[in-house]
N, C-alpha and C positions, 0 to 999 in steps of 0.2 A: 570904482566909483563906490562910495558911498549913497544910497539911493533909499534905505530903509530903516524904520526905526523899532526898535525894542526896547519895548518899555516896562518897568515895575508898576505894581500897584501901589500897595502899601508904604508912606511917606516920601513918596513921587507923585501919584495923582491924586494925593491926600494932603492933612495936614499930616506932621509928626505924629511918628508912633511911640514915641518916647512920651510925647505931651498923654497920650490917651490911658498908657499903663500907667503916667502918675496920678490921673484923673480918678483911676480903680485904688490906687494906693492911699488916696485923700479920703474915698468914700467909704474902702472895709477897713481903713484901720492898720493896715497890714502891711511892710516898708517892703520897697520892692527885692531889696536883698533878702529876705526870706524866702521870697518866691524863688528867687534865682538859684538860694541855698538850697532847696526841696528840690530843685530840677538835676542839682550833681549829685544828691541824694541818691536819685531817682535812678541817673545814667549810671553810677558806682555800682550801685547794685544791682540793677536786671540787666546792663552791659549796652543801653539804647536812652541815647537823649529824648525823653518822653513826648518835647516840642518836636524834633526832626520826625521823630515816627509820628505823631499828630499830622505832620505836615506835609509826610508821604501816604498819606491815608493807611495806616499800620492798625493806628487806633482810634476810638469815637472821640468825639469830643467831650461826651460823658464822661467817658472814662479817664478822660485827660485832667478833666477837673475834681473828678473823684479821686483819683491819685496823689496828685499834687494839696487837694484838701488835706487828706490823711496823712501826708508826710509833714504838712506845715503844723496841723494839729498836733503832731508826733513831735514834735520841736520848739511850738511855742507852750505846749503844757493846757491849751485851752480848743473849743472847737475851730475850724476853719471855715467857710462854706464857701465853695466857688461858684456856685451856681448863677452867682449875678454876674460875674467876669464879663461875660461876650455883651450884655448890655449894656452893660458903663461902656466897654471900652468903645464899643460903634457910636453911642450916643456923643461920643467927644471926639470922633474922627469926621474929618471933613472934605470935601473934595475941595482939590485944587484948581477951583475954576480957572485962574490966572493959566496956567498950564495947558490944562482941556481944552481951553479957547484955540491956543497956541497950535496944539496939537490936530485941531479939526481944520484947523487954516490950510496947515500943510498934507492934511488930509484932500481937504476938496482941492486942492492942487495937483493929488494926483499920487501923494505920496502914499507907500505901502506901509501898514502901521500893524505890529504883535504885541500880546500883552503877554509878559511873563512872570507869574506870580509865585510864592512861598504862600501858600492857604490854606485854609481847613473848609472838608468835603460840607460840615455844615452849615459855611458860613458863605458859601457863596450867593444864595437870594439875598443876604444883606448886603454885601460887594458889588453884584450887580446890580442891584437898586441905587446905589450913589453915583452912577456915571454911565454916558449912551456907548456900552458897549460894542453891540454888533456895528452900531454906526460908523464906530471911532476903529475898531480892530477887525483886521480879516482871520487872524488865527488867537485864539487864546489858550494858551498851556499854564495850567494850573496842577502844581507840584501832587497836590494832594488826589488827583487824579491819574498822574502818570507814574507815581511809584518814586521819585526823585525830586530833591530841589536845589537850588542854589546854595553852594558855588557847588555841585557837583558841575565838572565839565559836560558830562550826557545829557545834561538838561537843555545847555545850549544848542548842541548838537541837534536835539529833538527838535526844538522850538525852530531851527532855521531851514531844516529837513520839511517839516512842516507848514513854513513861511513860504517856501518856495524860494530863496535867496540863501545865496554865501554867504559866510560869516562874514567875509571881507568887504561886503556890500551895506552893513546893517549897521548901524548905531547901537548902543545898548546905556539905558538910561537908570541908574539905581542909588540908590541913599544909602549902601554899606561899601567899601571899599574892599573888601574880600571879594565881595560879588560880582565888582567889576574887575578885581584883578583874572577872576578867572574867565571871564568873557573874554578877556583880551587875548589871554591863555588859546584861547579858540579858534581868536581871527577876530571877532567884532570890537569896533572902537567903540571904548568906554567912557560915558558921561556921568561922574558922580556928580552926585546929588547933593548937595549939603544945606539945605534949607532954604537956599536962593534962589528961588525961581527966576527972577529975571536973570541973573547968573547962568542960569541951566539952560534956559531960552537963548541968549544969547550962543551958548557954546554949541548949541544944537545949529542952528541956522548957520555958524562960520563952518561947522564940517560937514551940512547937508547943504548947504546952499552958497560955495564960498563964492560965486561969482554975481551971487544978490545984491 
């Protein structure tokens, strides 16, 4: 029986990550395609994806910005400064109040909750300030502190182990289909959040409270 919830942070408990990236594109004047291409170039040259390295805590935020800025400067033939990225990103990222309120209601009814996020070590004070983390979640698993990230199946197993619930007892809510697929392979029941909070809530309730 499903009795617990594992939830993603960005794009689920917040507004769309894409919207935050688009805000940086508007304010910086640099197309997201250039950002993506720079990451591909760095991956091909160094053998590791810079975003994945950042989210696994193997490089710092400052190093990530410096390397991406240098690569885009070379690609575009003009200086690119990434130092304002984080400020812009979080200024345009907002809590999903409707879903947070619903999860709070489930928590009050005794439903255990865990947070599983691909994140950046230096961002922890910012994202924790956006929602009642300690009041809502029994366990927080942050990729930057455990050295692995979704969709690595091992991070789901680690989360369930720390949570104290078998995968088969857990829902998993995420905004990326490939993360949901990996969770399903481990035994969790995925709920793919596609931006429609009402639909996500209805799906959670149907799976978690089938007799309600």
